[in-house]
N, C-alpha and C positions, 0 to 999 in steps of 0.2 A: 157511542154509548158511554155513559158515565161508569167509571170504576170507583167504587166506594173504598175508603180506607178508614180505619179507626185508630185513634190515639188514646190509649189507655191512661196516659199521664195528663190529659187535658182537663180532667175534672168535669167534662161535659158528658152527659149520658149518651150511650151509643145511638139510641133512636134520634136524639136531637142532632148528633153529628151527621147522620144520614140526611135529615131535613136540611141542615145548613149547607151541606154539600150540593144538594139539588138546587136550593135557592141561589147559591153562588154560581152554579153552572148556568142557571137561567138568566141571571143578571149579566154574566159575561158573554152570553150568546153561545155557550158551548152546548147547551141543550135548546132545542127549538120546538115549536108547536108541532105535534105529530110524532116526535121522537119517543121511543119506548124505553122505559126504565128497565134495569135488569129484573128478572123474575125473582120472587122471594126465595125460591129454591136456589138460584144461582148466588144470591147475596149470602144466604145462610152457608152455602158450601165454601164460598170464598173467604168469608170473615169468621166463620165458626161462631155464629151468634144464634140466639133463639129466633125462630120464625116470627114470633109475636112482636119482637123488637122491630123487625122490618115492616110488618103489617101496621104497627102503630105509626111509624114514620110515614108510610104511604097514605094512611088514613088522614093524618094531619095535613099532608100536602093536598089531598083530595078536598078536605074541608076548606082549605085556603083557596080552592079553585085553580090550583096549578096543574093537577093531574086528574085523570079519570081512569078508573079500573074498568076493564072490559072482561067480564068473567070468561075464563077459558082461553083468553087471548093475551092479556097482560095489562100493564099500567102505562098510560101514555100521557105525554105533556099536552096540556090544553091551552096554556098561554105562557108568554115569555115575561121576563122582568127587565128586559133590555130597554134602553131609552136612547135619546139622541146622543148621549155621551159615549156610546159604544165606539164611535169613530175615533175618539181620542185615546182609546185603550192601547192601540199599537204603539204610538210614540211614547206614551207613559210607561208601557211595559219595557220598552227599550231603555228608557232612563232608569227604571228600577233595576234592570239587569246590570247596568253599569254601576249603580250604587251598591248592589250586592257583591259585585266583583271587588270593588274598593273595600267593602267591609271584610271580605275574606282575606284580601291582601293585608289588611290591618290586623289579622289574626283572630277575628271573631268567629266563633262556632255558630251553628244553627240556633241554639237556644239564646245566645247573646244577641244575635241579629234580630230574632223575633222580639226579645225583650226591649231592645233599643227602638225598633219600629213601633211596637204597641205603645210604649211609654210616650214616644214623640207624637204618635197619632192621637192618643187620648188627651195629652196636654194641649195640642193644637186645636182639637175639637172643642175643648172647654174654653180656650181663649177666643175662638170664633163665636161662641155663644154669648160670652160676656161683653 
């Protein structure tokens, strides 16, 4: 089961962070069809957020056809976002672990690593489009 976390410094609304985490887990194969999401009550207790925030996230996921609510039972994944590239994730994850180790050895903290990655990712994505 997915465990949500919130980053108050991200500038992204809490409900959208929940949606993004579910979508990411679906894309990486961490959540599969039939898996149950945590109950609203559990998410509220764990993250100390308003129940309406969780409900809004779950409604958006339901609207996107990714989950379905079963009254009195819970919210369940109805489809995955994985594709044929899932098999490549293992070796790529290992390469990324090595890169992260090198970045830490170079003295970069988490924020610097994230900034370097995101800047490089965006620059590369723009170059691929052009």
